Backbone of each chain as nested JSON, in Angstrom:
{
  "chains": [
    {"id": "A", "residues": [
      {"number": 1, "name": "MET", "atoms": {"N": [-12.984, -16.7, -5.917], "CA": [-11.967, -15.7, -5.589], "C": [-12.515, -14.691, -4.573]}},
      {"number": 2, "name": "GLU", "atoms": {"N": [-11.688, -14.323, -3.607], "CA": [-12.097, -13.334, -2.604], "C": [-12.368, -11.973, -3.245]}},
      {"number": 3, "name": "THR", "atoms": {"N": [-13.325, -11.228, -2.687], "CA": [-13.656, -9.889, -3.198], "C": [-12.43, -8.989, -3.2]}},
      {"number": 4, "name": "VAL", "atoms": {"N": [-11.637, -9.034, -2.104], "CA": [-10.477, -8.149, -1.982], "C": [-9.449, -8.43, -3.093]}},
      {"number": 5, "name": "THR", "atoms": {"N": [-9.266, -9.711, -3.438], "CA": [-8.334, -10.077, -4.509], "C": [-8.829, -9.535, -5.845]}},
      {"number": 6, "name": "LEU", "atoms": {"N": [-10.138, -9.659, -6.064], "CA": [-10.76, -9.178, -7.298], "C": [-10.573, -7.658, -7.424]}},
      {"number": 7, "name": "ILE", "atoms": {"N": [-10.766, -6.951, -6.317], "CA": [-10.579, -5.494, -6.319], "C": [-9.125, -5.146, -6.625]}},
      {"number": 8, "name": "GLY", "atoms": {"N": [-8.192, -5.909, -6.051], "CA": [-6.768, -5.691, -6.316], "C": [-6.431, -5.879, -7.785]}},
      {"number": 9, "name": "ILE", "atoms": {"N": [-6.97, -6.943, -8.386], "CA": [-6.711, -7.219, -9.806], "C": [-7.288, -6.091, -10.677]}},
      {"number": 10, "name": "LEU", "atoms": {"N": [-8.525, -5.692, -10.372], "CA": [-9.189, -4.62, -11.121], "C": [-8.388, -3.315, -10.995]}},
      {"number": 11, "name": "ALA", "atoms": {"N": [-7.925, -3.016, -9.77], "CA": [-7.113, -1.817, -9.527], "C": [-5.824, -1.873, -10.352]}},
      {"number": 12, "name": "GLY", "atoms": {"N": [-5.172, -3.037, -10.359], "CA": [-3.922, -3.219, -11.101], "C": [-4.125, -3.058, -12.599]}},
      {"number": 13, "name": "VAL", "atoms": {"N": [-5.23, -3.617, -13.105], "CA": [-5.529, -3.504, -14.541], "C": [-5.705, -2.023, -14.911]}},
      {"number": 14, "name": "CYS", "atoms": {"N": [-6.468, -1.287, -14.082], "CA": [-6.711, 0.147, -14.347], "C": [-5.411, 0.949, -14.346]}},
      {"number": 15, "name": "THR", "atoms": {"N": [-4.598, 0.8, -13.286], "CA": [-3.387, 1.629, -13.189], "C": [-2.342, 1.214, -14.232]}},
      {"number": 16, "name": "THR", "atoms": {"N": [-2.325, -0.066, -14.622], "CA": [-1.339, -0.517, -15.611], "C": [-1.714, -0.053, -17.02]}},
      {"number": 17, "name": "PHE", "atoms": {"N": [-2.995, -0.171, -17.372], "CA": [-3.404, 0.081, -18.75], "C": [-3.925, 1.504, -18.996]}},
      {"number": 18, "name": "ALA", "atoms": {"N": [-3.967, 2.344, -17.947], "CA": [-4.495, 3.712, -18.086], "C": [-3.778, 4.502, -19.174]}},
      {"number": 19, "name": "VAL", "atoms": {"N": [-2.491, 4.206, -19.393], "CA": [-1.707, 4.997, -20.358], "C": [-2.09, 4.694, -21.819]}},
      {"number": 20, "name": "ILE", "atoms": {"N": [-2.764, 3.559, -22.052], "CA": [-3.084, 3.169, -23.439], "C": [-3.933, 4.23, -24.182]}},
      {"number": 21, "name": "PRO", "atoms": {"N": [-4.989, 4.814, -23.563], "CA": [-5.739, 5.872, -24.272], "C": [-4.843, 7.052, -24.655]}},
      {"number": 22, "name": "GLN", "atoms": {"N": [-3.84, 7.361, -23.791], "CA": [-2.914, 8.457, -24.111], "C": [-2.041, 8.088, -25.315]}},
      {"number": 23, "name": "ILE", "atoms": {"N": [-1.567, 6.849, -25.349], "CA": [-0.741, 6.381, -26.476], "C": [-1.549, 6.465, -27.768]}},
      {"number": 24, "name": "ILE", "atoms": {"N": [-2.808, 5.993, -27.73], "CA": [-3.663, 6.003, -28.931], "C": [-3.903, 7.447, -29.385]}},
      {"number": 25, "name": "LYS", "atoms": {"N": [-4.198, 8.344, -28.422], "CA": [-4.455, 9.743, -28.76], "C": [-3.231, 10.383, -29.422]}},
      {"number": 26, "name": "SER", "atoms": {"N": [-2.058, 10.168, -28.834], "CA": [-0.835, 10.767, -29.377], "C": [-0.494, 10.169, -30.743]}},
      {"number": 27, "name": "TRP", "atoms": {"N": [-0.712, 8.868, -30.881], "CA": [-0.458, 8.163, -32.139], "C": [-1.332, 8.742, -33.259]}},
      {"number": 28, "name": "ARG", "atoms": {"N": [-2.604, 8.998, -32.935], "CA": [-3.55, 9.509, -33.932], "C": [-3.271, 10.961, -34.305]}},
      {"number": 29, "name": "THR", "atoms": {"N": [-3.063, 11.818, -33.281], "CA": [-2.932, 13.259, -33.536], "C": [-1.505, 13.659, -33.911]}},
      {"number": 30, "name": "LYS", "atoms": {"N": [-0.528, 12.809, -33.546], "CA": [0.9, 13.135, -33.709], "C": [1.262, 14.414, -32.974]}},
      {"number": 31, "name": "LYS", "atoms": {"N": [0.489, 14.771, -31.957], "CA": [0.776, 15.972, -31.175], "C": [0.973, 15.611, -29.706]}},
      {"number": 32, "name": "VAL", "atoms": {"N": [2.078, 16.063, -29.135], "CA": [2.397, 15.713, -27.748], "C": [2.86, 16.934, -26.96]}},
      {"number": 33, "name": "MET", "atoms": {"N": [2.642, 18.12, -27.518], "CA": [3.197, 19.355, -26.944], "C": [2.75, 19.603, -25.499]}},
      {"number": 34, "name": "ASP", "atoms": {"N": [1.489, 19.265, -25.18], "CA": [0.959, 19.559, -23.844], "C": [1.268, 18.47, -22.82]}},
      {"number": 35, "name": "VAL", "atoms": {"N": [1.872, 17.361, -23.293], "CA": [2.162, 16.245, -22.382], "C": [3.552, 16.439, -21.766]}},
      {"number": 36, "name": "SER", "atoms": {"N": [3.672, 16.162, -20.461], "CA": [4.944, 16.358, -19.769], "C": [5.865, 15.146, -19.919]}},
      {"number": 37, "name": "PRO", "atoms": {"N": [7.033, 15.328, -20.578], "CA": [7.99, 14.215, -20.687], "C": [8.592, 13.863, -19.326]}},
      {"number": 38, "name": "ILE", "atoms": {"N": [8.625, 14.846, -18.399], "CA": [9.158, 14.554, -17.051], "C": [8.233, 13.577, -16.338]}},
      {"number": 39, "name": "MET", "atoms": {"N": [6.893, 13.763, -16.503], "CA": [5.952, 12.837, -15.88], "C": [6.254, 11.401, -16.311]}},
      {"number": 40, "name": "PHE", "atoms": {"N": [6.402, 11.186, -17.619], "CA": [6.614, 9.814, -18.088], "C": [8.0, 9.279, -17.712]}},
      {"number": 41, "name": "SER", "atoms": {"N": [9.013, 10.175, -17.638], "CA": [10.353, 9.73, -17.213], "C": [10.332, 9.284, -15.751]}},
      {"number": 42, "name": "VAL", "atoms": {"N": [9.677, 10.075, -14.894], "CA": [9.606, 9.73, -13.469], "C": [8.777, 8.451, -13.277]}},
      {"number": 43, "name": "LEU", "atoms": {"N": [7.684, 8.334, -14.071], "CA": [6.843, 7.129, -14.008], "C": [7.641, 5.877, -14.369]}},
      {"number": 44, "name": "ILE", "atoms": {"N": [8.441, 5.967, -15.456], "CA": [9.242, 4.817, -15.896], "C": [10.259, 4.442, -14.818]}},
      {"number": 45, "name": "LEU", "atoms": {"N": [10.902, 5.471, -14.23], "CA": [11.839, 5.221, -13.12], "C": [11.102, 4.51, -11.972]}},
      {"number": 46, "name": "GLY", "atoms": {"N": [9.905, 5.021, -11.631], "CA": [9.129, 4.463, -10.521], "C": [8.715, 3.018, -10.754]}},
      {"number": 47, "name": "VAL", "atoms": {"N": [8.094, 2.736, -11.912], "CA": [7.643, 1.357, -12.156], "C": [8.84, 0.429, -12.354]}},
      {"number": 48, "name": "GLY", "atoms": {"N": [9.964, 0.976, -12.87], "CA": [11.204, 0.192, -12.978], "C": [11.691, -0.214, -11.59]}},
      {"number": 49, "name": "LEU", "atoms": {"N": [11.628, 0.726, -10.629], "CA": [12.028, 0.417, -9.246], "C": [11.077, -0.601, -8.617]}},
      {"number": 50, "name": "TRP", "atoms": {"N": [9.756, -0.528, -8.979], "CA": [8.807, -1.535, -8.489], "C": [9.17, -2.924, -9.01]}},
      {"number": 51, "name": "VAL", "atoms": {"N": [9.678, -3.003, -10.261], "CA": [10.123, -4.299, -10.803], "C": [11.285, -4.838, -9.965]}},
      {"number": 52, "name": "VAL", "atoms": {"N": [12.271, -3.958, -9.663], "CA": [13.415, -4.357, -8.822], "C": [12.91, -4.839, -7.463]}},
      {"number": 53, "name": "TYR", "atoms": {"N": [11.961, -4.074, -6.878], "CA": [11.345, -4.432, -5.595], "C": [10.703, -5.815, -5.683]}},
      {"number": 54, "name": "GLY", "atoms": {"N": [9.952, -6.048, -6.767], "CA": [9.281, -7.343, -6.969], "C": [10.274, -8.487, -7.085]}},
      {"number": 55, "name": "ILE", "atoms": {"N": [11.408, -8.228, -7.793], "CA": [12.436, -9.267, -7.946], "C": [13.047, -9.607, -6.579]}},
      {"number": 56, "name": "LEU", "atoms": {"N": [13.383, -8.554, -5.8], "CA": [13.992, -8.769, -4.477], "C": [13.036, -9.473, -3.523]}},
      {"number": 57, "name": "LYS", "atoms": {"N": [11.724, -9.204, -3.676], "CA": [10.72, -9.817, -2.801], "C": [10.185, -11.123, -3.388]}},
      {"number": 58, "name": "ASN", "atoms": {"N": [10.655, -11.439, -4.629], "CA": [10.184, -12.641, -5.316], "C": [8.658, -12.614, -5.482]}},
      {"number": 59, "name": "ASP", "atoms": {"N": [8.127, -11.458, -5.882], "CA": [6.677, -11.269, -5.998], "C": [6.284, -11.13, -7.477]}},
      {"number": 60, "name": "ILE", "atoms": {"N": [5.809, -12.236, -8.046], "CA": [5.519, -12.303, -9.478], "C": [4.494, -11.254, -9.942]}},
      {"number": 61, "name": "PRO", "atoms": {"N": [3.331, -11.069, -9.26], "CA": [2.361, -10.058, -9.73], "C": [2.974, -8.655, -9.831]}},
      {"number": 62, "name": "ILE", "atoms": {"N": [3.797, -8.268, -8.84], "CA": [4.438, -6.943, -8.877], "C": [5.377, -6.853, -10.077]}},
      {"number": 63, "name": "ILE", "atoms": {"N": [6.149, -7.909, -10.332], "CA": [7.095, -7.911, -11.463], "C": [6.337, -7.785, -12.784]}},
      {"number": 64, "name": "VAL", "atoms": {"N": [5.282, -8.603, -12.956], "CA": [4.561, -8.659, -14.235], "C": [3.836, -7.345, -14.53]}},
      {"number": 65, "name": "THR", "atoms": {"N": [3.029, -6.843, -13.552], "CA": [2.25, -5.627, -13.82], "C": [3.169, -4.421, -14.045]}},
      {"number": 66, "name": "ASN", "atoms": {"N": [4.212, -4.293, -13.225], "CA": [5.088, -3.128, -13.376], "C": [6.014, -3.269, -14.574]}},
      {"number": 67, "name": "GLY", "atoms": {"N": [6.386, -4.51, -14.915], "CA": [7.176, -4.729, -16.13], "C": [6.385, -4.263, -17.351]}},
      {"number": 68, "name": "LEU", "atoms": {"N": [5.104, -4.601, -17.353], "CA": [4.198, -4.169, -18.429], "C": [4.097, -2.646, -18.458]}},
      {"number": 69, "name": "SER", "atoms": {"N": [4.024, -2.032, -17.271], "CA": [3.953, -0.568, -17.17], "C": [5.214, 0.087, -17.729]}},
      {"number": 70, "name": "VAL", "atoms": {"N": [6.382, -0.509, -17.466], "CA": [7.632, 0.028, -18.027], "C": [7.511, 0.076, -19.547]}},
      {"number": 71, "name": "LEU", "atoms": {"N": [7.085, -1.038, -20.153], "CA": [6.979, -1.123, -21.616], "C": [5.992, -0.093, -22.166]}},
      {"number": 72, "name": "LEU", "atoms": {"N": [4.804, -0.001, -21.546], "CA": [3.772, 0.918, -22.034], "C": [4.218, 2.377, -21.915]}},
      {"number": 73, "name": "ASN", "atoms": {"N": [4.756, 2.754, -20.748], "CA": [5.171, 4.143, -20.555], "C": [6.381, 4.495, -21.406]}},
      {"number": 74, "name": "LEU", "atoms": {"N": [7.244, 3.489, -21.651], "CA": [8.397, 3.692, -22.524], "C": [7.92, 3.947, -23.963]}},
      {"number": 75, "name": "SER", "atoms": {"N": [6.876, 3.216, -24.397], "CA": [6.306, 3.438, -25.733], "C": [5.821, 4.875, -25.858]}},
      {"number": 76, "name": "MET", "atoms": {"N": [5.144, 5.369, -24.788], "CA": [4.636, 6.739, -24.802], "C": [5.788, 7.74, -24.898]}},
      {"number": 77, "name": "LEU", "atoms": {"N": [6.86, 7.5, -24.158], "CA": [8.011, 8.412, -24.17], "C": [8.672, 8.418, -25.561]}},
      {"number": 78, "name": "VAL", "atoms": {"N": [8.727, 7.25, -26.204], "CA": [9.296, 7.163, -27.563], "C": [8.435, 7.974, -28.529]}},
      {"number": 79, "name": "LEU", "atoms": {"N": [7.093, 7.829, -28.413], "CA": [6.176, 8.623, -29.254], "C": [6.439, 10.113, -29.059]}},
      {"number": 80, "name": "MET", "atoms": {"N": [6.657, 10.515, -27.798], "CA": [6.88, 11.934, -27.5], "C": [8.159, 12.442, -28.161]}},
      {"number": 81, "name": "LEU", "atoms": {"N": [9.211, 11.622, -28.139], "CA": [10.467, 12.018, -28.775], "C": [10.285, 12.097, -30.292]}},
      {"number": 82, "name": "LEU", "atoms": {"N": [9.459, 11.188, -30.812], "CA": [9.202, 11.109, -32.255], "C": [8.42, 12.312, -32.76]}},
      {"number": 83, "name": "TYR", "atoms": {"N": [7.43, 12.743, -31.969], "CA": [6.492, 13.763, -32.439], "C": [6.796, 15.165, -31.921]}},
      {"number": 84, "name": "LYS", "atoms": {"N": [7.8, 15.297, -31.038], "CA": [8.027, 16.645, -30.48], "C": [8.478, 17.606, -31.575]}},
      {"number": 85, "name": "LYS", "atoms": {"N": [8.1, 18.863, -31.379], "CA": [8.442, 19.917, -32.338], "C": [9.959, 20.061, -32.437]}},
      {"number": 86, "name": "LYS", "atoms": {"N": [10.465, 20.128, -33.677], "CA": [11.912, 20.328, -33.856], "C": [12.27, 21.782, -33.562]}}
    ]},
    {"id": "B", "residues": [
      {"number": 1, "name": "MET", "atoms": {"N": [17.414, 0.694, 7.852], "CA": [16.317, 0.236, 6.973], "C": [16.857, -0.71, 5.896]}},
      {"number": 2, "name": "GLU", "atoms": {"N": [16.105, -1.765, 5.63], "CA": [16.52, -2.711, 4.591], "C": [16.541, -2.052, 3.205]}},
      {"number": 3, "name": "THR", "atoms": {"N": [17.45, -2.5, 2.355], "CA": [17.558, -1.968, 0.991], "C": [16.241, -2.121, 0.233]}},
      {"number": 4, "name": "VAL", "atoms": {"N": [15.612, -3.285, 0.365], "CA": [14.38, -3.56, -0.375], "C": [13.257, -2.587, 0.048]}},
      {"number": 5, "name": "THR", "atoms": {"N": [13.192, -2.259, 1.335], "CA": [12.188, -1.31, 1.823], "C": [12.455, 0.079, 1.243]}},
      {"number": 6, "name": "LEU", "atoms": {"N": [13.73, 0.452, 1.204], "CA": [14.135, 1.747, 0.672], "C": [13.754, 1.853, -0.815]}},
      {"number": 7, "name": "ILE", "atoms": {"N": [13.99, 0.763, -1.559], "CA": [13.633, 0.74, -2.988], "C": [12.12, 0.868, -3.155]}},
      {"number": 8, "name": "GLY", "atoms": {"N": [11.356, 0.196, -2.283], "CA": [9.9, 0.28, -2.324], "C": [9.407, 1.702, -2.08]}},
      {"number": 9, "name": "ILE", "atoms": {"N": [10.005, 2.363, -1.088], "CA": [9.603, 3.744, -0.773], "C": [9.921, 4.674, -1.947]}},
      {"number": 10, "name": "LEU", "atoms": {"N": [11.151, 4.515, -2.498], "CA": [11.585, 5.334, -3.63], "C": [10.655, 5.117, -4.83]}},
      {"number": 11, "name": "ALA", "atoms": {"N": [10.29, 3.846, -5.068], "CA": [9.38, 3.5, -6.173], "C": [8.024, 4.163, -5.946]}},
      {"number": 12, "name": "GLY", "atoms": {"N": [7.526, 4.09, -4.722], "CA": [6.231, 4.679, -4.38], "C": [6.227, 6.19, -4.544]}},
      {"number": 13, "name": "VAL", "atoms": {"N": [7.322, 6.831, -4.12], "CA": [7.433, 8.284, -4.258], "C": [7.386, 8.672, -5.743]}},
      {"number": 14, "name": "CYS", "atoms": {"N": [8.147, 7.933, -6.567], "CA": [8.178, 8.236, -8.012], "C": [6.8, 8.07, -8.657]}},
      {"number": 15, "name": "THR", "atoms": {"N": [6.148, 6.926, -8.429], "CA": [4.879, 6.68, -9.114], "C": [3.756, 7.579, -8.566]}},
      {"number": 16, "name": "THR", "atoms": {"N": [3.862, 7.978, -7.279], "CA": [2.817, 8.841, -6.7], "C": [2.955, 10.282, -7.195]}},
      {"number": 17, "name": "PHE", "atoms": {"N": [4.207, 10.778, -7.233], "CA": [4.409, 12.204, -7.51], "C": [4.707, 12.503, -8.985]}},
      {"number": 18, "name": "ALA", "atoms": {"N": [4.771, 11.473, -9.828], "CA": [5.115, 11.666, -11.253], "C": [4.183, 12.665, -11.938]}},
      {"number": 19, "name": "VAL", "atoms": {"N": [2.931, 12.722, -11.493], "CA": [1.942, 13.581, -12.158], "C": [2.183, 15.077, -11.887]}},
      {"number": 20, "name": "ILE", "atoms": {"N": [2.952, 15.396, -10.85], "CA": [3.161, 16.81, -10.488], "C": [3.774, 17.65, -11.627]}},
      {"number": 21, "name": "PRO", "atoms": {"N": [4.834, 17.16, -12.333], "CA": [5.348, 17.952, -13.462], "C": [4.281, 18.225, -14.528]}},
      {"number": 22, "name": "GLN", "atoms": {"N": [3.368, 17.246, -14.721], "CA": [2.278, 17.445, -15.687], "C": [1.313, 18.535, -15.207]}},
      {"number": 23, "name": "ILE", "atoms": {"N": [0.99, 18.523, -13.919], "CA": [0.102, 19.538, -13.353], "C": [0.731, 20.926, -13.506]}},
      {"number": 24, "name": "ILE", "atoms": {"N": [2.027, 21.033, -13.181], "CA": [2.729, 22.329, -13.291], "C": [2.738, 22.813, -14.74]}},
      {"number": 25, "name": "LYS", "atoms": {"N": [3.051, 21.885, -15.68], "CA": [3.086, 22.251, -17.099], "C": [1.72, 22.765, -17.573]}},
      {"number": 26, "name": "SER", "atoms": {"N": [0.651, 22.02, -17.23], "CA": [-0.698, 22.408, -17.672], "C": [-1.13, 23.725, -17.023]}},
      {"number": 27, "name": "TRP", "atoms": {"N": [-0.765, 23.902, -15.761], "CA": [-1.086, 25.112, -15.012], "C": [-0.439, 26.334, -15.679]}},
      {"number": 28, "name": "ARG", "atoms": {"N": [0.842, 26.168, -16.093], "CA": [1.588, 27.27, -16.701], "C": [1.093, 27.596, -18.102]}},
      {"number": 29, "name": "THR", "atoms": {"N": [0.902, 26.56, -18.935], "CA": [0.573, 26.786, -20.342], "C": [-0.924, 26.986, -20.57]}},
      {"number": 30, "name": "LYS", "atoms": {"N": [-1.744, 26.507, -19.623], "CA": [-3.208, 26.504, -19.77], "C": [-3.647, 25.725, -21.007]}},
      {"number": 31, "name": "LYS", "atoms": {"N": [-2.769, 24.804, -21.454], "CA": [-3.111, 23.991, -22.627], "C": [-3.079, 22.511, -22.273]}},
      {"number": 32, "name": "VAL", "atoms": {"N": [-4.172, 21.807, -22.602], "CA": [-4.276, 20.395, -22.235], "C": [-4.793, 19.544, -23.402]}},
      {"number": 33, "name": "MET", "atoms": {"N": [-4.763, 20.145, -24.602], "CA": [-5.397, 19.509, -25.76], "C": [-4.821, 18.12, -26.088]}},
      {"number": 34, "name": "ASP", "atoms": {"N": [-3.484, 17.963, -25.891], "CA": [-2.842, 16.696, -26.266], "C": [-2.898, 15.651, -25.162]}},
      {"number": 35, "name": "VAL", "atoms": {"N": [-3.413, 16.036, -23.983], "CA": [-3.452, 15.105, -22.853], "C": [-4.763, 14.326, -22.885]}},
      {"number": 36, "name": "SER", "atoms": {"N": [-4.703, 13.021, -22.605], "CA": [-5.903, 12.172, -22.651], "C": [-6.692, 12.221, -21.338]}},
      {"number": 37, "name": "PRO", "atoms": {"N": [-7.929, 12.735, -21.374], "CA": [-8.757, 12.726, -20.159], "C": [-9.137, 11.305, -19.753]}},
      {"number": 38, "name": "ILE", "atoms": {"N": [-9.188, 10.39, -20.742], "CA": [-9.517, 8.982, -20.408], "C": [-8.401, 8.387, -19.551]}},
      {"number": 39, "name": "MET", "atoms": {"N": [-7.124, 8.702, -19.895], "CA": [-6.007, 8.204, -19.089], "C": [-6.19, 8.593, -17.628]}},
      {"number": 40, "name": "PHE", "atoms": {"N": [-6.471, 9.881, -17.371], "CA": [-6.578, 10.327, -15.983], "C": [-7.827, 9.791, -15.29]}},
      {"number": 41, "name": "SER", "atoms": {"N": [-8.926, 9.598, -16.051], "CA": [-10.131, 9.01, -15.457], "C": [-9.879, 7.568, -15.03]}},
      {"number": 42, "name": "VAL", "atoms": {"N": [-9.222, 6.781, -15.916], "CA": [-8.936, 5.374, -15.596], "C": [-7.944, 5.295, -14.429]}},
      {"number": 43, "name": "LEU", "atoms": {"N": [-6.952, 6.207, -14.426], "CA": [-5.978, 6.254, -13.326], "C": [-6.662, 6.513, -11.98]}},
      {"number": 44, "name": "ILE", "atoms": {"N": [-7.584, 7.49, -11.969], "CA": [-8.286, 7.836, -10.731], "C": [-9.121, 6.645, -10.244]}},
      {"number": 45, "name": "LEU", "atoms": {"N": [-9.805, 5.984, -11.205], "CA": [-10.567, 4.777, -10.861], "C": [-9.626, 3.725, -10.258]}},
      {"number": 46, "name": "GLY", "atoms": {"N": [-8.466, 3.536, -10.911], "CA": [-7.495, 2.523, -10.464], "C": [-6.945, 2.805, -9.075]}},
      {"number": 47, "name": "VAL", "atoms": {"N": [-6.43, 4.034, -8.854], "CA": [-5.857, 4.333, -7.531], "C": [-6.955, 4.383, -6.466]}},
      {"number": 48, "name": "GLY", "atoms": {"N": [-8.179, 4.757, -6.867], "CA": [-9.32, 4.715, -5.945], "C": [-9.596, 3.278, -5.499]}},
      {"number": 49, "name": "LEU", "atoms": {"N": [-9.525, 2.348, -6.458], "CA": [-9.723, 0.926, -6.109], "C": [-8.588, 0.413, -5.215]}},
      {"number": 50, "name": "TRP", "atoms": {"N": [-7.351, 0.942, -5.448], "CA": [-6.23, 0.563, -4.563], "C": [-6.483, 1.037, -3.136]}},
      {"number": 51, "name": "VAL", "atoms": {"N": [-7.125, 2.208, -2.984], "CA": [-7.468, 2.703, -1.639], "C": [-8.45, 1.73, -0.968]}},
      {"number": 52, "name": "VAL", "atoms": {"N": [-9.482, 1.314, -1.732], "CA": [-10.455, 0.341, -1.207], "C": [-9.744, -0.956, -0.804]}},
      {"number": 53, "name": "TYR", "atoms": {"N": [-8.835, -1.418, -1.691], "CA": [-8.036, -2.621, -1.421], "C": [-7.259, -2.456, -0.109]}},
      {"number": 54, "name": "GLY", "atoms": {"N": [-6.606, -1.278, 0.036], "CA": [-5.831, -1.0, 1.249], "C": [-6.692, -1.0, 2.502]}},
      {"number": 55, "name": "ILE", "atoms": {"N": [-7.9, -0.437, 2.384], "CA": [-8.817, -0.403, 3.535], "C": [-9.216, -1.827, 3.935]}},
      {"number": 56, "name": "LEU", "atoms": {"N": [-9.574, -2.648, 2.91], "CA": [-9.996, -4.029, 3.184], "C": [-8.85, -4.863, 3.769]}},
      {"number": 57, "name": "LYS", "atoms": {"N": [-7.605, -4.551, 3.335], "CA": [-6.433, -5.301, 3.818], "C": [-5.83, -4.644, 5.055]}},
      {"number": 58, "name": "ASN", "atoms": {"N": [-6.397, -3.476, 5.435], "CA": [-5.888, -2.733, 6.586], "C": [-4.405, -2.379, 6.392]}},
      {"number": 59, "name": "ASP", "atoms": {"N": [-4.057, -1.933, 5.181], "CA": [-2.668, -1.645, 4.821], "C": [-2.477, -0.126, 4.655]}},
      {"number": 60, "name": "ILE", "atoms": {"N": [-1.931, 0.497, 5.711], "CA": [-1.805, 1.964, 5.754], "C": [-0.982, 2.536, 4.58]}},
      {"number": 61, "name": "PRO", "atoms": {"N": [0.216, 1.999, 4.268], "CA": [0.991, 2.581, 3.157], "C": [0.224, 2.597, 1.836]}},
      {"number": 62, "name": "ILE", "atoms": {"N": [-0.518, 1.527, 1.53], "CA": [-1.317, 1.475, 0.294], "C": [-2.398, 2.552, 0.32]}},
      {"number": 63, "name": "ILE", "atoms": {"N": [-3.068, 2.722, 1.473], "CA": [-4.124, 3.731, 1.592], "C": [-3.55, 5.136, 1.4]}},
      {"number": 64, "name": "VAL", "atoms": {"N": [-2.437, 5.438, 2.1], "CA": [-1.867, 6.793, 2.076], "C": [-1.35, 7.166, 0.683]}},
      {"number": 65, "name": "THR", "atoms": {"N": [-0.485, 6.285, 0.079], "CA": [0.103, 6.632, -1.226], "C": [-0.973, 6.742, -2.303]}},
      {"number": 66, "name": "ASN", "atoms": {"N": [-1.922, 5.819, -2.314], "CA": [-2.949, 5.855, -3.359], "C": [-3.996, 6.931, -3.106]}},
      {"number": 67, "name": "GLY", "atoms": {"N": [-4.235, 7.238, -1.827], "CA": [-5.123, 8.35, -1.494], "C": [-4.559, 9.664, -2.031]}},
      {"number": 68, "name": "LEU", "atoms": {"N": [-3.247, 9.821, -1.861], "CA": [-2.542, 10.99, -2.384], "C": [-2.631, 11.026, -3.913]}},
      {"number": 69, "name": "SER", "atoms": {"N": [-2.496, 9.85, -4.533], "CA": [-2.595, 9.752, -5.993], "C": [-3.978, 10.16, -6.492]}},
      {"number": 70, "name": "VAL", "atoms": {"N": [-5.025, 9.764, -5.758], "CA": [-6.386, 10.164, -6.131], "C": [-6.459, 11.685, -6.187]}},
      {"number": 71, "name": "LEU", "atoms": {"N": [-5.969, 12.353, -5.119], "CA": [-6.029, 13.814, -5.039], "C": [-5.249, 14.474, -6.173]}},
      {"number": 72, "name": "LEU", "atoms": {"N": [-4.016, 13.996, -6.412], "CA": [-3.159, 14.603, -7.446], "C": [-3.762, 14.425, -8.841]}},
      {"number": 73, "name": "ASN", "atoms": {"N": [-4.201, 13.209, -9.156], "CA": [-4.753, 12.959, -10.494], "C": [-6.104, 13.651, -10.69]}},
      {"number": 74, "name": "LEU", "atoms": {"N": [-6.844, 13.796, -9.585], "CA": [-8.11, 14.519, -9.645], "C": [-7.839, 16.001, -9.937]}},
      {"number": 75, "name": "SER", "atoms": {"N": [-6.789, 16.564, -9.333], "CA": [-6.416, 17.963, -9.608], "C": [-6.115, 18.136, -11.094]}},
      {"number": 76, "name": "MET", "atoms": {"N": [-5.39, 17.162, -11.66], "CA": [-5.048, 17.244, -13.083], "C": [-6.312, 17.187, -13.95]}},
      {"number": 77, "name": "LEU", "atoms": {"N": [-7.252, 16.313, -13.585], "CA": [-8.497, 16.188, -14.353], "C": [-9.314, 17.484, -14.273]}},
      {"number": 78, "name": "VAL", "atoms": {"N": [-9.326, 18.122, -13.087], "CA": [-10.025, 19.399, -12.921], "C": [-9.387, 20.463, -13.817]}},
      {"number": 79, "name": "LEU", "atoms": {"N": [-8.04, 20.523, -13.835], "CA": [-7.332, 21.458, -14.728], "C": [-7.744, 21.237, -16.179]}},
      {"number": 80, "name": "MET", "atoms": {"N": [-7.864, 19.957, -16.563], "CA": [-8.218, 19.625, -17.947], "C": [-9.618, 20.129, -18.299]}},
      {"number": 81, "name": "LEU", "atoms": {"N": [-10.546, 19.971, -17.342], "CA": [-11.912, 20.45, -17.574], "C": [-11.931, 21.976, -17.653]}},
      {"number": 82, "name": "LEU", "atoms": {"N": [-11.064, 22.607, -16.844], "CA": [-10.974, 24.061, -16.783], "C": [-10.417, 24.652, -18.08]}},
      {"number": 83, "name": "TYR", "atoms": {"N": [-9.394, 24.002, -18.63], "CA": [-8.654, 24.58, -19.755], "C": [-9.07, 24.037, -21.115]}},
      {"number": 84, "name": "LYS", "atoms": {"N": [-9.966, 23.053, -21.139], "CA": [-10.288, 22.468, -22.441], "C": [-10.989, 23.489, -23.332]}},
      {"number": 85, "name": "LYS", "atoms": {"N": [-10.715, 23.337, -24.623], "CA": [-11.3, 24.249, -25.612], "C": [-12.822, 24.152, -25.582]}},
      {"number": 86, "name": "LYS", "atoms": {"N": [-13.479, 25.33, -25.58], "CA": [-14.939, 25.328, -25.596], "C": [-15.461, 24.972, -26.993]}}
    ]}
  ]
}
């Protein structure tokens, strides 16, 4: 595999899975007060648009990585709604 | 401009600037306890690798958007170090 392809895959893995430590932290502490729900809403909109872009361009890697990002960031947003102060 | 290009730009704007509401929130409240520093470290590593990828592929849009992401996410990480409980 070319070095540039390997770097691209590594970059994609990092940006796609970066939210997992945040999900684990929020899950454990049940506290989300300092986290911005707008950040995750805009992120979900953005990666959702990347999925649409991938579908229109017929680009499987873009669809798969961003589809995964939609699911992960959506999980975080659900946790935030679950744990936010009443 | 083609619709697909417009969707790509809109997607890029959302995913690049999503962190700004988080920066504003942390700046105002001076509280970052619930935010995961690992998330932002992995994100910075990821978008940094995308910059390297863009340089190797000679792809200006990838370099510019991810370069901006490095700066924004780095600002957030600096805020976290500044405001974390001693």
